C-alpha positions in Angstrom: 25.2 9.8 14.2 22.2 8.0 15.4 19.6 10.4 16.9 19.2 9.6 20.6 15.6 10.7 20.4 14.8 7.4 18.8 17.6 5.4 20.2 19.2 6.6 23.5 22.9 7.3 23.5 24.8 4.5 25.2 25.4 5.4 28.8 25.9 3.4 32.0 22.6 1.7 33.0 20.6 4.0 35.2 18.6 2.9 38.2 15.1 1.7 37.2 13.5 5.0 38.3 16.1 7.0 36.2 15.4 5.5 32.9 16.3 7.1 29.6 13.2 7.5 27.5 12.4 7.8 23.8 9.5 9.9 22.5 6.2 9.3 24.2 3.0 9.4 22.2 4.9 10.1 19.0 1.8 9.8 16.9 -0.2 12.3 18.9 -1.4 15.4 17.1 -1.6 17.7 20.1 1.6 19.2 21.4 4.9 20.0 19.7 6.7 17.7 17.2 10.0 18.1 15.5 11.0 16.0 12.6 14.5 16.2 11.2 14.8 19.8 12.3 18.3 21.3 11.9 19.7 24.8 11.6 22.7 26.1 9.7 23.7 29.8 9.5 25.4 31.2 6.5 28.4 33.5 6.8 31.2 34.9 4.7 33.4 32.0 5.8 30.9 29.4 4.8 28.1 27.5 6.5 28.0 27.3 10.3 26.0 24.4 11.6 24.1 25.2 14.8 21.8 22.2 15.3 22.0 18.7 13.9 18.7 17.1 12.8 16.5 16.7 15.8 13.4 14.4 16.3 11.3 14.6 19.4 7.8 15.3 20.7 6.6 17.5 23.5 3.2 16.3 24.6 0.3 18.6 25.3 0.4 19.8 28.9 4.0 18.6 29.4 6.7 20.5 31.3 9.7 19.9 29.0 13.2 21.3 29.9 16.2 21.6 27.7 19.7 21.8 29.2 23.1 21.9 27.5 26.4 23.7 27.1 26.6 27.4 26.1 26.3 27.8 22.3 24.8 24.4 21.6 21.7 25.8 19.9 19.2 25.8 22.7 17.9 29.3 22.0 17.9 28.6 18.3 15.7 25.6 19.0 13.2 27.7 20.9 13.1 30.4 18.2 12.3 27.7 15.5 9.5 26.3 17.7 8.1 29.8 18.2 8.2 30.5 14.5 10.6 33.4 14.9 13.3 31.5 12.9 12.9 29.0 10.1 14.6 25.6 10.2 17.2 24.8 7.6 15.8 21.3 7.2 12.8 19.4 8.7 9.5 20.5 10.1 8.1 21.8 13.3 4.4 21.0 14.1 2.3 22.6 16.8 -1.0 20.8 17.4 -0.5 19.1 14.0 0.0 22.3 12.1 3.3 23.3 10.5 5.0 26.3 12.0 5.7 28.9 9.3 5.4 32.1 11.2 5.2 33.4 14.8 2.4 31.8 16.9 -0.5 33.8 18.3 -1.0 31.5 21.2 2.4 31.4 22.9 4.1 33.4 25.6 7.8 33.9 25.2 10.4 34.9 27.8 13.9 35.5 26.4 17.2 36.0 28.3 16.9 39.8 27.9 13.8 41.6 29.0 13.1 43.5 25.7 10.8 46.0 27.4 9.6 49.0 25.4 11.4 52.0 26.9 8.5 54.4 26.4 5.9 52.3 28.2 5.7 52.0 31.9 6.0 48.6 33.6 2.3 47.9 33.8 1.8 48.9 30.2 4.7 46.6 29.1 3.0 43.7 30.9 -0.2 44.6 29.1 1.4 44.8 25.7 0.2 41.3 24.5 -3.4 42.3 25.4 -3.1 45.6 23.5 -1.6 43.8 20.4 -4.3 41.2 20.4 -6.9 44.0 21.0 -8.4 42.1 24.0 -10.4 43.8 26.7 -7.9 45.5 29.0 -10.2 45.5 32.0 -10.4 41.7 31.9 -6.6 41.3 32.2 -5.6 44.3 34.3 -6.1 42.6 37.7 -4.1 39.6 36.5 -1.3 41.9 35.3 -1.1 43.6 38.7 -1.3 40.2 40.6 1.7 38.9 38.5 3.7 42.0 39.3 3.0 41.5 43.0 4.0 37.9 42.7 7.5 38.8 41.3 8.1 41.6 43.8 7.3 44.5 41.6 4.2 45.9 43.4 4.6 49.6 43.5 6.7 49.8 40.4 3.7 49.7 37.9 4.2 53.3 36.8 8.0 53.2 36.5 9.8 53.2 33.2 12.1 50.3 32.3 15.3 52.4 32.7 14.3 53.1 36.3 14.5 49.3 37.2 17.5 47.0 37.5 18.1 44.4 34.9 16.7 41.7 37.2 13.6 43.7 37.9 13.1 44.2 34.1 13.3 40.5 33.5 10.7 39.9 36.2 8.4 42.2 34.3 9.0 40.4 31.1 7.9 37.1 32.8 4.7 38.8 33.8 4.2 40.0 30.2 4.5 36.5 28.9 2.0 35.1 31.4 -0.6 37.9 31.2 -2.7 36.6 28.2 -2.8 33.0 29.6 -1.1 31.4 26.6 -1.5 27.7 25.8 2.3 27.3 25.2 5.0 28.9 27.3 8.5 29.1 25.7 11.1 30.2 28.2 14.7 30.9 27.6 16.6 31.1 30.9 13.6 33.0 32.4 14.9 33.2 35.9 18.6 33.6 35.3 18.4 37.3 36.3 16.6 36.7 39.6 18.2 36.4 43.0 18.4 32.8 44.4 15.4 33.1 46.8 13.1 34.7 44.2 14.2 32.2 41.6 13.2 29.3 43.8 9.9 30.9 44.6 9.2 31.6 40.9 10.1 27.9 40.1 7.4 26.8 42.5 4.9 29.3 41.2 5.6 28.4 37.6 4.9 24.8 38.4 1.6 25.8 40.1 0.6 27.8 37.1 1.4 25.0 34.7 -0.4 22.5 36.8 -3.6 24.6 37.2 -3.8 25.7 33.6 -2.4 22.6 31.8 0.0 24.7 29.7 2.6 23.1 27.6 6.0 24.5 28.8 9.3 24.4 27.1 12.0 25.9 29.3 15.7 26.3 28.6 18.2 26.5 31.4 21.9 26.1 32.3 20.9 24.8 35.8 20.7 21.0 36.0 18.9 21.1 39.4 16.4 23.6 38.1 15.8 21.4 35.1 15.1 18.3 37.2 13.0 20.2 39.7 10.7 21.6 37.1 10.5 19.0 34.3 8.4 16.0 33.4 11.3 15.3 31.0 14.7 16.7 30.5 16.4 16.9 27.1 20.2 16.9 27.4 22.0 18.5 24.4 25.6 18.0 23.2 28.1 20.7 22.3 27.7 22.7 19.1 26.4 21.7 16.6 23.7 20.6 19.1 22.3 17.2 19.1 20.3 15.1 21.6 22.6 13.4 24.1 19.7 11.9 26.0 16.1 12.5 27.1 15.4 11.6 30.8 12.1 11.0 32.4 11.7 12.7 35.8 9.7 10.2 37.8 8.9 12.4 40.8 5.3 13.1 41.8 3.6 16.5 41.6 3.0 18.8 43.2 6.7 19.4 44.1 8.1 21.6 46.8 11.6 22.8 47.7 11.9 19.6 49.9 11.8 17.7 46.6 15.5 18.7 46.1 16.5 16.4 49.1 14.8 13.4 47.5 17.3 10.7 46.5 15.7 10.4 43.1 16.3 14.1 42.5 19.9 13.9 43.6 20.7 10.8 41.6 19.2 12.2 38.4 21.0 15.5 38.8 24.3 13.6 39.1 23.5 11.5 36.1 22.8 14.5 33.9 26.0 16.2 35.1 28.1 13.2 33.8 27.1 14.2 30.3 29.2 17.4 30.7 32.4 16.1 32.4 34.1 16.0 29.0 32.1 18.9 27.4 33.3 21.8 29.6 31.2 24.1 31.6 27.5 24.7 31.1 28.1 28.4 31.5 
């Protein structure tokens, strides 16, 4: 199968402003580059392919979103980029360096909060600072401000078991942001939040990315969320995952909630949905 990262999968011709795109700045060193990256898991019943070979680049400072059906390997992709999981074939480069172990300069938010049960919420948020042996007093105010942002002001001294699942996930988002990482890897980070908080966090995440210039890779099941946040959206096929298409999102920044009423937004959401009419539910 031809990899759509280098040659887009044939689809009905989009409007000029909804073009399919191949890799941009493929020769650039800065950013994230995948070359022939695949993943196969071994089991008693034989090999289980999770991802077919992938080739694409995430440019430095880009907001890149991956959307696809459940079980297509989106989380596996994130773990390989973070260095938590080795690829079966191919190579992952970050700023031109091969990824062979977990990064020191990334913030990761997984689907589950993964808070340490013996640390209070503020201490959990400060965990990356403690692990890196950075000056706590330099980051304490930032940690408290992040907790206030996600509605957890007043819960700093609570233990994880005293918070709901959604509140725990908000704390994990703060933990990933507290040390101001260059790269943010986010696996359904807002899936546990209520709709209003999720929208507010989307806007806030874009502001943080815009002001800091972070490279963001975010995984989501929500097509509107993907289009709202992204510079580019990578659409994946069913398992074993491959690239169905990569779409440019040609809407100016900064964006607001009013962006969702833009005809360009609506048309691109509809176009991406068409990829899943024969693939079942995204959930």
